[in-house]
N, CA, C and O of each residue as an XYZ file, in Angstrom:
1012
protein
N      17.067    111.870     72.099
C      17.417    112.321     70.765
C      18.842    112.868     70.771
O      19.015    114.087     70.736
N      19.862    112.024     70.815
C      21.230    112.531     70.934
C      21.709    113.254     69.684
O      21.557    112.762     68.565
N      22.284    114.415     69.892
C      22.946    115.151     68.827
C      24.422    115.195     69.189
O      24.799    115.755     70.218
N      25.259    114.603     68.342
C      26.684    114.541     68.609
C      27.417    115.483     67.659
O      26.855    115.915     66.652
N      28.643    115.795     67.971
C      29.434    116.674     67.113
C      30.309    115.831     66.191
O      31.099    115.003     66.643
N      30.151    116.056     64.902
C      30.954    115.378     63.888
C      31.426    116.446     62.904
O      30.603    117.158     62.328
N      32.711    116.564     62.707
C      33.272    117.594     61.815
C      32.768    118.984     62.208
O      32.443    119.808     61.353
N      32.711    119.226     63.523
C      32.308    120.517     64.075
C      30.866    120.888     63.755
O      30.514    122.068     63.742
N      30.029    119.882     63.496
C      28.612    120.131     63.256
C      27.774    119.162     64.077
O      28.204    118.051     64.386
N      26.578    119.603     64.421
C      25.677    118.752     65.170
C      25.000    117.738     64.263
O      24.408    118.108     63.249
N      25.083    116.467     64.620
C      24.474    115.381     63.848
C      23.567    114.581     64.776
O      24.010    114.069     65.804
N      22.301    114.480     64.405
C      21.348    113.701     65.183
C      21.472    112.228     64.823
O      21.393    111.861     63.651
N      21.665    111.389     65.825
C      21.781    109.948     65.605
C      20.829    109.198     66.529
O      20.382    109.724     67.549
N      20.534    107.968     66.153
C      19.844    107.023     67.014
C      20.517    105.674     66.848
O      20.909    105.300     65.743
N      20.652    104.938     67.952
C      21.285    103.623     67.920
C      20.411    102.605     68.649
O      19.767    102.923     69.648
N      20.402    101.395     68.141
C      19.716    100.275     68.769
C      20.685     99.101     68.899
O      21.518     98.879     68.020
N      20.574     98.357     69.990
C      21.350     97.130     70.224
C      22.853     97.368     70.044
O      23.503     96.713     69.230
N      23.379     98.293     70.799
C      24.802     98.650     70.674
C      25.736     97.507     71.037
O      26.914     97.544     70.683
N      25.241     96.496     71.733
C      26.104     95.378     72.153
C      26.333     94.348     71.048
O      27.180     93.467     71.197
N      25.594     94.445     69.946
C      25.731     93.455     68.874
C      27.113     93.541     68.225
O      27.767     94.583     68.254
N      27.538     92.421     67.640
C      28.891     92.348     67.078
C      29.013     93.090     65.745
O      30.065     93.660     65.452
N      27.952     93.091     64.936
C      28.002     93.721     63.625
C      27.047     94.905     63.567
O      26.001     94.914     64.216
N      27.428     95.904     62.776
C      26.653     97.137     62.683
C      26.018     97.285     61.309
O      26.648     97.011     60.288
N      24.767     97.719     61.296
C      24.090     98.144     60.079
C      23.899     99.653     60.172
O      23.295    100.145     61.126
N      24.400    100.374     59.207
C      24.268    101.827     59.176
C      23.248    102.192     58.101
O      23.396    101.802     56.943
N      22.219    102.934     58.483
C      21.095    103.248     57.608
C      21.108    104.721     57.220
O      21.204    105.599     58.077
N      21.009    104.982     55.909
C      21.060    106.347     55.384
C      19.722    106.673     54.730
O      19.296    105.976     53.809
N      19.064    107.717     55.193
C      17.749    108.071     54.651
C      17.893    108.897     53.371
O      19.003    109.204     52.936
N      16.761    109.245     52.786
C      16.755    110.003     51.545
C      16.558    111.491     51.752
O      16.339    111.957     52.870
N      16.641    112.230     50.651
C      16.404    113.661     50.701
C      14.944    113.926     51.047
O      14.059    113.145     50.698
N      14.705    115.051     51.746
C      13.368    115.473     52.214
C      12.836    114.552     53.308
O      11.636    114.555     53.582
N      13.698    113.774     53.931
C      13.285    112.780     54.902
C      14.100    112.949     56.174
O      14.729    113.987     56.379
N      14.092    111.940     57.023
C      14.939    111.890     58.204
C      15.008    110.443     58.660
O      14.425    109.563     58.027
N      15.714    110.193     59.748
C      15.952    108.806     60.160
C      14.684    108.067     60.581
O      14.705    106.845     60.726
N      13.575    108.793     60.780
C      12.340    108.124     61.195
C      11.810    107.171     60.134
O      10.999    106.300     60.446
N      12.252    107.316     58.882
C      11.815    106.385     57.841
C      12.226    104.952     58.194
O      11.603    103.993     57.738
N      13.276    104.815     59.007
C      13.732    103.501     59.470
C      13.319    103.196     60.904
O      13.033    102.049     61.248
N      13.292    104.230     61.732
C      13.286    104.037     63.180
C      12.107    103.216     63.683
O      12.284    102.365     64.555
N      10.913    103.449     63.156
C       9.717    102.884     63.759
C       9.398    101.457     63.307
O       8.546    100.803     63.909
N      10.056    100.969     62.272
C       9.752     99.620     61.801
C      11.005     98.835     61.428
O      11.348     97.848     62.079
N      11.677     99.281     60.383
C      12.798     98.529     59.811
C      13.931     98.356     60.816
O      14.498     97.270     60.938
N      14.259     99.422     61.530
C      15.378     99.354     62.471
C      15.144     98.308     63.556
O      16.071     97.605     63.957
N      13.905     98.209     64.030
C      13.619     97.239     65.077
C      13.804     95.801     64.621
O      14.259     94.953     65.389
N      13.452     95.529     63.374
C      13.664     94.186     62.823
C      15.152     93.861     62.768
O      15.573     92.775     63.165
N      15.936     94.801     62.278
C      17.378     94.577     62.157
C      18.071     94.513     63.517
O      19.069     93.811     63.682
N      17.534     95.250     64.488
C      18.173     95.318     65.803
C      18.056     94.026     66.603
O      18.713     93.884     67.635
N      17.244     93.092     66.154
C      17.191     91.796     66.844
C      18.521     91.053     66.717
O      18.861     90.223     67.561
N      19.265     91.357     65.660
C      20.542     90.682     65.419
C      21.722     91.648     65.385
O      22.834     91.285     65.767
N      21.481     92.890     64.923
C      22.568     93.817     64.622
C      22.494     95.090     65.461
O      21.429     95.503     65.920
N      23.664     95.693     65.643
C      23.728     97.076     66.113
C      23.271     97.954     64.950
O      23.826     97.862     63.855
N      22.268     98.805     65.174
C      21.717     99.657     64.125
C      22.049    101.112     64.443
O      21.750    101.604     65.531
N      22.663    101.788     63.490
C      22.983    103.207     63.624
C      22.278    103.974     62.511
O      22.421    103.651     61.332
N      21.520    104.987     62.899
C      20.824    105.874     61.963
C      21.252    107.305     62.236
O      21.618    107.640     63.362
N      21.210    108.156     61.213
C      21.532    109.564     61.428
C      20.745    110.435     60.459
O      20.351    109.987     59.382
N      20.522    111.676     60.850
C      19.895    112.653     59.967
C      20.981    113.322     59.131
O      21.968    113.822     59.671
N      20.795    113.330     57.821
C      21.716    114.045     56.949
C      21.758    115.528     57.320
O      20.854    116.027     57.990
N      22.792    116.220     56.891
C      22.893    117.657     57.162
C      21.653    118.396     56.649
O      21.149    118.113     55.562
N      21.186    119.327     57.437
C      20.006    120.154     57.129
C      18.714    119.356     57.081
O      17.703    119.856     56.587
N      18.723    118.142     57.578
C      17.530    117.305     57.651
C      17.261    116.944     59.105
O      18.184    116.882     59.917
N      16.006    116.708     59.424
C      15.662    116.280     60.765
C      16.205    117.215     61.823
O      15.988    118.425     61.763
N      16.914    116.653     62.796
C      17.461    117.435     63.903
C      18.943    117.736     63.735
O      19.569    118.280     64.645
N      19.510    117.390     62.587
C      20.916    117.720     62.349
C      21.067    119.196     61.975
O      20.121    119.850     61.534
N      22.264    119.685     62.164
C      22.544    121.109     61.964
C      22.426    121.520     60.496
O      22.786    120.764     59.595
N      21.926    122.704     60.280
C      21.846    123.253     58.931
C      23.240    123.611     58.427
O      24.081    124.118     59.170
N      23.456    123.339     57.167
C      24.765    123.533     56.551
C      24.577    124.084     55.145
O      23.809    123.511     54.373
N      25.247    125.171     54.783
C      24.989    125.795     53.481
C      25.594    125.087     52.285
O      25.182    125.346     51.154
N      26.554    124.206     52.492
C      27.215    123.582     51.333
C      27.645    122.166     51.661
O      27.587    121.726     52.809
N      28.086    121.451     50.605
C      28.584    120.095     50.799
C      27.548    119.015     50.595
O      27.455    118.091     51.403
N      26.741    119.112     49.502
C      25.714    118.119     49.216
C      26.080    117.209     48.044
O      25.266    116.384     47.628
N      27.282    117.347     47.512
C      27.774    116.405     46.514
C      28.096    115.087     47.212
O      28.242    115.045     48.433
N      28.204    114.022     46.439
C      28.363    112.699     47.034
C      29.714    112.516     47.723
O      29.807    111.765     48.694
N      30.753    113.179     47.246
C      32.035    113.105     47.954
C      31.909    113.701     49.350
O      32.378    113.111     50.323
N      31.281    114.865     49.449
C      31.119    115.514     50.753
C      30.215    114.688     51.666
O      30.486    114.554     52.859
N      29.144    114.139     51.102
C      28.228    113.355     51.926
C      28.880    112.075     52.436
O      28.610    111.642     53.556
N      29.734    111.471     51.618
C      30.430    110.268     52.091
C      31.563    110.625     53.044
O      31.893    109.831     53.924
N      32.160    111.792     52.891
C      33.116    112.263     53.904
C      32.417    112.398     55.253
O      32.965    112.021     56.289
N      31.202    112.940     55.227
C      30.421    113.052     56.462
C      30.159    111.680     57.069
O      30.282    111.490     58.279
N      29.800    110.732     56.220
C      29.489    109.386     56.697
C      30.726    108.717     57.290
O      30.649    108.078     58.340
N      31.853    108.863     56.623
C      33.099    108.295     57.141
C      33.447    108.914     58.491
O      33.866    108.211     59.411
N      33.275    110.226     58.607
C      33.563    110.906     59.875
C      32.642    110.416     60.983
O      33.068    110.285     62.130
N      31.377    110.141     60.647
C      30.461    109.596     61.640
C      30.934    108.219     62.105
O      30.925    107.926     63.301
N      31.342    107.385     61.165
C      31.854    106.070     61.535
C      33.065    106.185     62.448
O      33.175    105.464     63.440
N      33.960    107.080     62.115
C      35.154    107.276     62.939
C      34.765    107.725     64.343
O      35.344    107.273     65.331
N      33.783    108.614     64.422
C      33.381    109.142     65.726
C      32.756    108.070     66.612
O      32.807    108.164     67.838
N      32.164    107.047     65.985
C      31.538    105.963     66.747
C      32.456    104.743     66.858
O      32.045    103.713     67.393
N      33.685    104.843     66.364
C      34.639    103.748     66.469
C      34.288    102.556     65.603
O      34.562    101.418     65.983
N      33.680    102.795     64.432
C      33.240    101.727     63.545
C      34.203    101.583     62.377
O      34.369    102.513     61.587
N      34.835    100.424     62.264
C      35.779    100.189     61.181
C      35.086     99.734     59.908
O      35.381    100.237     58.824
N      34.149     98.767     60.036
C      33.414     98.253     58.883
C      31.953     98.070     59.274
O      31.643     97.675     60.398
N      31.066     98.363     58.334
C      29.631     98.247     58.604
C      28.932     97.660     57.387
O      29.423     97.757     56.262
N      27.781     97.050     57.631
C      26.828     96.826     56.554
C      26.151     98.171     56.299
O      25.796     98.878     57.243
N      25.975     98.521     55.044
C      25.489     99.858     54.711
C      24.240     99.767     53.857
O      24.219     99.070     52.843
N      23.187    100.480     54.275
C      21.935    100.501     53.528
C      21.492    101.941     53.339
O      21.537    102.739     54.275
N      21.062    102.274     52.121
C      20.606    103.627     51.845
C      19.368    103.627     50.984
O      19.189    102.771     50.119
N      18.520    104.598     51.234
C      17.249    104.735     50.528
C      17.228    106.025     49.716
O      17.556    107.093     50.234
N      16.841    105.928     48.435
C      16.696    107.080     47.553
C      18.045    107.810     47.436
O      19.032    107.190     47.040
N      18.113    109.095     47.767
C      19.398    109.791     47.731
C      20.394    109.121     48.667
O      21.596    109.110     48.401
N      19.892    108.564     49.763
C      20.760    107.813     50.665
C      21.335    106.573     50.005
O      22.418    106.119     50.377
N      20.617    106.014     49.021
C      21.158    104.895     48.257
C      22.342    105.316     47.418
O      23.296    104.556     47.252
N      22.286    106.537     46.884
C      23.429    107.064     46.132
C      24.623    107.288     47.061
O      25.766    107.019     46.691
N      24.352    107.776     48.259
C      25.429    107.951     49.234
C      26.059    106.604     49.576
O      27.281    106.486     49.659
N      25.219    105.589     49.774
C      25.739    104.257     50.085
C      26.595    103.713     48.942
O      27.666    103.155     49.177
N      26.124    103.875     47.713
C      26.904    103.442     46.555
C      28.254    104.151     46.495
O      29.293    103.522     46.296
N      28.220    105.466     46.671
C      29.457    106.244     46.599
C      30.410    105.857     47.721
O      31.625    105.829     47.524
N      29.872    105.563     48.885
C      30.707    105.136     50.012
C      31.426    103.836     49.672
O      32.619    103.692     49.940
N      30.702    102.896     49.084
C      31.315    101.619     48.720
C      32.356    101.793     47.625
O      33.351    101.068     47.595
N      32.138    102.747     46.726
C      33.100    103.033     45.666
C      34.365    103.668     46.239
O      35.476    103.263     45.897
N      34.196    104.657     47.106
C      35.346    105.413     47.618
C      36.088    104.683     48.729
O      37.315    104.745     48.809
N      35.348    103.996     49.577
C      35.946    103.356     50.754
C      35.486    101.899     50.838
O      34.788    101.525     51.781
N      35.867    101.083     49.868
C      35.342     99.711     49.799
C      35.655     98.880     51.028
O      34.877     97.997     51.390
N      36.775     99.143     51.673
C      37.145     98.361     52.847
C      36.340     98.678     54.080
O      36.418     97.953     55.072
N      35.560     99.753     54.042
C      34.750    100.130     55.200
C      33.327     99.585     55.129
O      32.543     99.737     56.066
N      33.002     98.941     53.993
C      31.639     98.444     53.777
C      31.675     96.925     53.638
O      32.447     96.387     52.844
N      30.838     96.237     54.410
C      30.700     94.788     54.286
C      29.705     94.485     53.169
O      30.093     94.369     52.007
N      28.447     94.358     53.511
C      27.419     94.171     52.494
C      26.709     95.496     52.239
O      26.676     96.382     53.092
N      26.143     95.603     51.037
C      25.557     96.859     50.581
C      24.095     96.644     50.209
O      23.763     95.702     49.490
N      23.229     97.517     50.699
C      21.810     97.491     50.346
C      21.446     98.854     49.752
O      21.662     99.893     50.376
N      20.900     98.832     48.558
C      20.510    100.062     47.863
C      19.016     99.989     47.581
O      18.555     99.106     46.859
N      18.267    100.920     48.152
C      16.810    100.956     47.971
C      16.413    102.197     47.181
O      16.634    103.327     47.617
N      15.832    101.971     46.032
C      15.210    103.056     45.276
C      16.170    104.203     44.953
O      15.747    105.357     44.886
N      17.440    103.904     44.755
C      18.378    104.954     44.344
C      18.053    105.371     42.917
O      17.931    104.510     42.046
N      17.908    106.676     42.649
C      17.628    107.133     41.293
C      18.905    107.282     40.489
O      19.996    107.351     41.055
N      18.774    107.332     39.181
C      19.895    107.716     38.332
C      19.964    109.238     38.331
O      19.016    109.886     37.887
N      21.059    109.830     38.816
C      21.129    111.294     38.906
C      20.983    111.993     37.557
O      20.719    113.195     37.509
N      21.152    111.256     36.467
C      20.984    111.861     35.146
C      19.508    112.099     34.823
O      19.180    112.872     33.922
N      18.623    111.432     35.562
C      17.188    111.610     35.355
C      16.803    113.020     35.784
O      16.956    113.377     36.952
N      16.306    113.820     34.849
C      15.984    115.210     35.140
C      14.954    115.345     36.249
O      14.929    116.363     36.942
N      14.106    114.347     36.431
C      13.084    114.430     37.469
C      13.706    114.504     38.851
O      13.134    115.102     39.762
N      14.884    113.894     39.011
C      15.553    113.915     40.302
C      15.932    115.336     40.685
O      15.793    115.727     41.844
N      16.406    116.105     39.725
C      16.859    117.470     40.012
C      15.752    118.497     39.891
O      15.814    119.546     40.532
N      14.734    118.218     39.080
C      13.661    119.193     38.892
C      12.848    119.418     40.152
O      12.177    120.441     40.289
N      12.903    118.462     41.078
C      12.217    118.650     42.350
C      12.655    119.963     42.994
O      11.832    120.681     43.563
N      13.928    120.273     42.909
C      14.456    121.471     43.544
C      13.928    122.725     42.869
O      13.467    123.646     43.543
N      13.988    122.769     41.551
C      13.558    123.961     40.827
C      12.067    124.208     40.954
O      11.614    125.349     40.869
N      11.296    123.136     41.157
C       9.850    123.273     41.224
C       9.337    123.487     42.643
O       8.130    123.597     42.859
N      10.259    123.546     43.620
C       9.824    123.590     45.002
C       8.987    124.825     45.319
O       9.290    125.931     44.871
N       7.936    124.618     46.095
C       7.106    125.696     46.617
C       6.325    125.119     47.779
O       6.376    123.911     48.009
N       5.604    125.946     48.516
C       4.791    125.437     49.604
C       3.758    124.431     49.072
O       3.510    123.393     49.686
N       3.165    124.762     47.918
C       2.176    123.873     47.341
C       2.801    122.543     46.963
O       2.190    121.489     47.133
N       4.040    122.598     46.442
C       4.725    121.359     46.095
C       4.939    120.500     47.336
O       4.703    119.292     47.302
N       5.387    121.117     48.436
C       5.621    120.361     49.657
C       4.340    119.686     50.131
O       4.356    118.512     50.502
N       3.231    120.421     50.121
C       1.972    119.840     50.556
C       1.585    118.651     49.674
O       1.130    117.622     50.173
N       1.768    118.799     48.365
C       1.462    117.708     47.438
C       2.426    116.550     47.647
O       2.017    115.389     47.611
N       3.700    116.855     47.864
C       4.716    115.821     48.044
C       4.428    114.994     49.298
O       4.471    113.764     49.263
N       4.136    115.678     50.400
C       3.862    114.968     51.646
C       2.602    114.124     51.522
O       2.548    112.999     52.019
N       1.591    114.671     50.859
C       0.322    113.960     50.704
C       0.476    112.704     49.856
O      -0.185    111.696     50.103
N       1.354    112.768     48.851
C       1.402    111.695     47.863
C       2.686    110.880     47.833
O       2.661    109.704     47.469
N       3.819    111.492     48.214
C       5.090    110.810     47.978
C       6.025    110.761     49.176
O       6.981    109.985     49.157
N       5.796    111.546     50.206
C       6.797    111.685     51.270
C       7.115    110.348     51.904
O       6.228    109.519     52.106
N       8.393    110.139     52.220
C       8.826    108.858     52.764
C       9.018    108.913     54.270
O       9.603    107.990     54.837
N       8.545    109.968     54.944
C       8.812    110.107     56.365
C       7.667    109.633     57.247
O       7.906    109.239     58.388
N       6.439    109.656     56.760
C       5.325    109.302     57.625
C       4.088    108.992     56.809
O       3.911    109.520     55.711
N       3.243    108.147     57.337
C       1.952    107.903     56.705
C       0.939    108.959     57.151
O      -0.084    109.165     56.498
N       1.231    109.618     58.258
C       0.250    110.497     58.854
C       0.250    111.852     58.183
O       1.306    112.377     57.830
N      -0.924    112.420     58.006
C      -1.024    113.754     57.438
C      -0.472    114.756     58.445
O      -0.812    114.704     59.627
N       0.368    115.657     57.987
C       0.975    116.632     58.879
C      -0.028    117.701     59.291
O      -0.883    118.102     58.502
N       0.087    118.158     60.540
C      -0.649    119.321     60.969
C      -0.017    120.576     60.395
O       1.069    120.526     59.817
N      -0.708    121.711     60.557
C      -0.215    122.954     59.968
C       1.123    123.380     60.551
O       1.984    123.874     59.823
N       1.310    123.195     61.850
C       2.578    123.615     62.468
C       3.734    122.769     61.970
O       4.807    123.295     61.674
N       3.524    121.452     61.873
C       4.581    120.583     61.369
C       4.874    120.881     59.911
O       6.033    120.873     59.497
N       3.834    121.144     59.127
C       4.026    121.502     57.726
C       4.851    122.776     57.603
O       5.724    122.880     56.742
N       4.570    123.742     58.466
C       5.306    124.998     58.423
C       6.770    124.794     58.784
O       7.649    125.383     58.156
N       7.041    123.966     59.789
C       8.431    123.681     60.163
C       9.163    122.998     59.017
O      10.301    123.352     58.705
N       8.518    122.025     58.393
C       9.153    121.332     57.276
C       9.350    122.269     56.095
O      10.375    122.221     55.415
N       8.357    123.123     55.858
C       8.503    124.086     54.770
C       9.733    124.957     54.985
O      10.507    125.175     54.052
N       9.919    125.452     56.188
C      11.080    126.302     56.461
C      12.384    125.543     56.271
O      13.355    126.090     55.748
N      12.406    124.273     56.698
C      13.621    123.469     56.542
C      13.931    123.233     55.067
O      15.070    123.407     54.633
N      12.923    122.838     54.301
C      13.151    122.552     52.894
C      13.433    123.829     52.105
O      14.216    123.821     51.155
N      12.789    124.922     52.505
C      13.054    126.195     51.847
C      14.513    126.585     52.034
O      15.163    127.065     51.106
N      15.020    126.373     53.245
C      16.449    126.616     53.487
C      17.301    125.717     52.599
O      18.239    126.178     51.948
N      16.965    124.431     52.581
C      17.757    123.468     51.809
C      17.783    123.852     50.336
O      18.840    123.810     49.707
N      16.641    124.223     49.782
C      16.538    124.505     48.354
C      17.090    125.861     47.963
O      17.689    126.004     46.897
N      16.893    126.863     48.819
C      17.169    128.242     48.418
C      18.443    128.833     49.011
O      18.934    129.853     48.526
N      18.984    128.205     50.057
C      20.127    128.813     50.738
C      21.314    127.872     50.857
O      22.230    128.121     51.641
N      21.304    126.806     50.094
C      22.440    125.894     50.113
C      22.926    125.649     48.686
O      22.331    126.127     47.720
N      24.002    124.907     48.578
C      24.609    124.592     47.276
C      24.006    123.346     46.644
O      24.594    122.785     45.720
N      22.845    122.900     47.119
C      22.340    121.596     46.700
C      22.063    121.509     45.200
O      22.285    120.458     44.598
N      21.582    122.593     44.584
C      21.326    122.552     43.138
C      22.621    122.292     42.370
O      22.688    121.400     41.524
N      23.629    123.074     42.674
C      24.927    122.919     42.009
C      25.519    121.541     42.291
O      26.066    120.897     41.396
N      25.406    121.105     43.515
C      26.017    119.833     43.899
C      25.332    118.647     43.227
O      25.999    117.680     42.858
N      24.019    118.707     43.064
C      23.328    117.607     42.389
C      23.667    117.562     40.908
O      23.777    116.481     40.329
N      23.831    118.717     40.295
C      24.262    118.746     38.892
C      25.634    118.109     38.725
O      25.915    117.465     37.713
N      26.473    118.294     39.718
C      27.824    117.731     39.684
C      27.799    116.210     39.627
O      28.740    115.594     39.126
N      26.736    115.598     40.134
C      26.638    114.131     40.201
C      25.891    113.533     39.015
O      25.602    112.337     39.019
N      25.577    114.313     38.024
C      24.743    113.879     36.908
C      25.229    112.580     36.268
O      24.410    111.740     35.893
N      26.524    112.403     36.137
C      27.072    111.253     35.410
C      27.598    110.153     36.325
O      28.409    109.333     35.894
N      27.156    110.120     37.569
C      27.663    109.138     38.529
C      27.531    107.702     38.022
O      28.439    106.894     38.220
N      26.422    107.376     37.377
C      26.233    106.015     36.875
C      27.137    105.696     35.687
O      27.295    104.531     35.323
N      27.727    106.715     35.086
C      28.504    106.530     33.859
C      30.010    106.660     34.054
O      30.760    106.585     33.081
N      30.468    106.853     35.286
C      31.891    107.053     35.530
C      32.716    105.778     35.332
O      33.920    105.849     35.088
N      32.066    104.612     35.437
C      32.789    103.351     35.354
C      33.272    102.846     36.697
O      33.946    101.818     36.762
N      32.940    103.549     37.774
C      33.399    103.137     39.104
C      32.453    102.131     39.751
O      32.898    101.262     40.500
N      31.172    102.236     39.476
C      30.212    101.309     40.073
C      30.493     99.880     39.624
O      30.316     98.931     40.387
N      30.933     99.740     38.372
C      31.232     98.405     37.837
C      32.366     97.710     38.591
O      32.502     96.490     38.509
N      33.169     98.464     39.313
C      34.299     97.886     40.038
C      33.920     97.361     41.415
O      34.739     96.732     42.085
N      32.686     97.612     41.843
C      32.264     97.152     43.169
C      32.275     95.632     43.249
O      31.789     94.949     42.347
N      32.828     95.114     44.326
C      32.838     93.681     44.538
C      31.951     93.239     45.678
O      31.899     92.050     45.995
N      31.253     94.171     46.302
C      30.424     93.856     47.464
C      29.177     93.054     47.072
O      28.598     93.252     46.004
N      28.789     92.152     47.960
C      27.468     91.565     47.815
C      26.456     92.689     47.990
O      26.490     93.422     48.979
N      25.558     92.816     47.024
C      24.663     93.973     47.000
C      23.228     93.528     46.792
O      22.935     92.715     45.916
N      22.334     94.074     47.613
C      20.901     93.855     47.464
C      20.263     95.146     46.974
O      20.398     96.195     47.604
N      19.566     95.061     45.841
C      18.848     96.194     45.269
C      17.358     95.987     45.490
O      16.793     94.991     45.038
N      16.723     96.921     46.180
C      15.290     96.823     46.459
C      14.564     97.994     45.799
O      14.897     99.154     46.039
N      13.565     97.681     44.963
C      12.813     98.711     44.248
C      11.335     98.347     44.220
O      10.976     97.171     44.282
N      10.487     99.355     44.126
C       9.063     99.136     43.981
C       8.714     98.739     42.557
O       9.300     99.245     41.600
N       7.756     97.829     42.422
C       7.360     97.373     41.088
C       6.798     98.501     40.233
O       6.868     98.446     39.005
N       6.246     99.515     40.874
C       5.641    100.626     40.148
C       6.440    101.918     40.306
O       5.917    103.006     40.064
N       7.698    101.801     40.709
C       8.531    102.972     40.943
C       9.063    103.553     39.640
O       9.403    102.818     38.713
N       9.133    104.883     39.580
C       9.758    105.511     38.421
C      11.277    105.423     38.481
O      11.964    105.907     37.581
N      11.809    104.806     39.541
C      13.256    104.582     39.652
C      13.653    103.146     39.317
O      14.833    102.801     39.380
N      12.684    102.309     38.964
C      12.987    100.897     38.741
C      14.024    100.696     37.645
O      14.850     99.789     37.741
N      13.997    101.527     36.605
C      14.990    101.395     35.536
C      16.394    101.615     36.074
O      17.338    100.967     35.622
N      16.544    102.528     37.040
C      17.851    102.728     37.670
C      18.290    101.461     38.380
O      19.471    101.115     38.356
N      17.349    100.760     39.015
C      17.678     99.493     39.659
C      18.156     98.456     38.665
O      19.101     97.716     38.935
N      17.508     98.404     37.521
C      17.937     97.458     36.480
C      19.339     97.814     35.972
O      20.153     96.927     35.713
N      19.609     99.090     35.833
C      20.941     99.519     35.398
C      22.000     99.113     36.410
O      23.077     98.651     36.033
N      21.701     99.284     37.697
C      22.662     98.907     38.734
C      22.863     97.398     38.769
O      23.969     96.924     39.027
N      21.800     96.643     38.511
C      21.935     95.177     38.468
C      22.922     94.760     37.385
O      23.684     93.814     37.583
N      22.925     95.439     36.257
C      23.850     95.132     35.165
C      25.276     95.565     35.495
O      26.232     94.950     35.021
N      25.430     96.604     36.296
C      26.745     97.160     36.575
C      27.472     96.461     37.721
O      28.699     96.360     37.704
N      26.727     95.977     38.715
C      27.338     95.397     39.914
C      27.306     93.876     39.800
O      26.230     93.280     39.745
N      28.458     93.257     39.764
C      28.525     91.828     39.439
C      27.910     90.937     40.515
O      27.398     89.862     40.203
N      27.953     91.367     41.781
C      27.412     90.542     42.856
C      26.092     91.098     43.373
O      25.821     91.032     44.572
N      25.273     91.641     42.487
C      24.022     92.265     42.895
C      22.815     91.396     42.582
O      22.774     90.700     41.568
N      21.838     91.452     43.470
C      20.529     90.836     43.249
C      19.482     91.938     43.305
O      19.499     92.768     44.213
N      18.574     91.948     42.341
C      17.499     92.932     42.293
C      16.186     92.267     42.675
O      15.765     91.301     42.039
N      15.536     92.788     43.716
C      14.233     92.311     44.146
C      13.236     93.458     44.075
O      13.564     94.594     44.417
N      12.027     93.162     43.632
C      10.991     94.178     43.562
C       9.852     93.828     44.508
O       9.519     92.659     44.705
N       9.262     94.869     45.087
C       8.151     94.714     46.008
C       6.960     95.500     45.480
O       7.121     96.459     44.725
N       5.772     95.086     45.881
C       4.584     95.851     45.534
C       4.712     97.251     46.119
O       4.970     97.409     47.312
N       4.532     98.270     45.275
C       4.648     99.640     45.732
C       5.390    100.477     44.729
O       5.727    100.014     43.639
N       5.648    101.733     45.107
C       6.362    102.652     44.235
C       7.671    103.076     44.893
O       8.358    102.244     45.486
N       8.024    104.344     44.799
C       9.300    104.804     45.353
C       9.334    104.702     46.871
O      10.413    104.727     47.464
N       8.184    104.589     47.506
C       8.106    104.666     48.959
C       7.993    103.306     49.643
O       7.281    103.177     50.639
N       8.680    102.298     49.125
C       8.536    100.954     49.693
C       8.930    100.848     51.172
O       8.356    100.006     51.862
N       9.874    101.646     51.709
C      10.140    101.517     53.151
C       8.941    101.873     54.016
O       8.829    101.398     55.147
N       8.039    102.708     53.494
C       6.825    103.052     54.212
C       5.684    102.112     53.836
O       4.894    101.710     54.691
N       5.602    101.767     52.564
C       4.517    100.901     52.093
C       4.706     99.453     52.521
O       3.735     98.744     52.785
N       5.978     99.012     52.590
C       6.280     97.609     52.911
C       7.409     97.519     53.949
O       8.413     96.853     53.697
N       7.265     98.173     55.107
C       8.390     98.219     56.052
C       8.795     96.857     56.589
O       9.986     96.590     56.750
N       7.828     95.987     56.871
C       8.173     94.674     57.410
C       8.877     93.836     56.349
O       9.879     93.179     56.636
N       8.356     93.858     55.128
C       8.999     93.103     54.051
C      10.400     93.624     53.784
O      11.328     92.836     53.601
N      10.566     94.940     53.758
C      11.890     95.526     53.537
C      12.838     95.124     54.659
O      13.964     94.699     54.401
N      12.385     95.256     55.900
C      13.238     94.893     57.032
C      13.628     93.436     57.011
O      14.785     93.102     57.265
N      12.685     92.561     56.713
C      12.982     91.127     56.706
C      13.899     90.740     55.549
O      14.752     89.867     55.710
N      13.742     91.370     54.393
C      14.618     91.069     53.269
C      16.054     91.514     53.562
O      17.009     90.792     53.273
N      16.191     92.695     54.132
C      17.537     93.170     54.484
C      18.148     92.263     55.533
O      19.314     91.884     55.429
N      17.362     91.912     56.546
C      17.847     91.058     57.623
C      18.328     89.709     57.088
O      19.398     89.234     57.468
N      17.541     89.099     56.213
C      17.916     87.803     55.650
C      19.174     87.927     54.800
O      20.045     87.059     54.848
N      19.272     89.005     54.020
C      20.439     89.215     53.172
C      21.712     89.370     54.006
O      22.753     88.812     53.659
N      21.634     90.115     55.091
C      22.821     90.343     55.912
C      23.235     89.099     56.679
O      24.404     88.952     57.039
N      22.294     88.204     56.933
C      22.601     86.973     57.668
C      23.129     85.857     56.781
O      23.639     84.859     57.291
N      23.020     86.002     55.472
C      23.461     84.942     54.549
C      24.951     84.658     54.703
O      25.491     83.798     54.007
């Protein structure tokens, strides 16, 4: 479980098939960690590509950080990670909040991104995206993990639940995340997404409450294809093989 120093902070990363010529960089969502990819999707992609995964700040095994959860800061972190690993250009895939990070990365640093994969990215203007923070409680976490969590199919034991509760409590109550998410409210309306020229794959669940955001992105990105899979917001867990194979085929085109 290597933890490397990036921008003077500890960042947990995992890599597969480092000898491959092309790199796929995978960005997980909020309340998650890199394991959403590691056990299924990453292995499919690693047959052809170098796969790099990392835990976002204050998630998983990465260092806790009190501020910097706006998309500019998160993409600065991502760029710094690429620099630290000597990566000039990568295929970039992000899930949920990680999909927003991937989009913002392609907008800000288009030359650093080859192909783009966006899975279940929400529209930040949707109040449900931000209300998760205000409604957070231990009971919410238990309900979220039982019904919606994207990190594991397995029911957490009490000790693991307590560790996650402490991590999320820190994230919600002791960081700038509320303010930073409000700052991104109009990201879909800035007019910058429409300028993307990258080949883009949009993956959404047929029953996801984020599917409308996928349709909006399909209209905004000229080289985008929208595919839907059986499932809801948690398609990387519900359909990991299908997700991995679709991404793999898209990157090989």
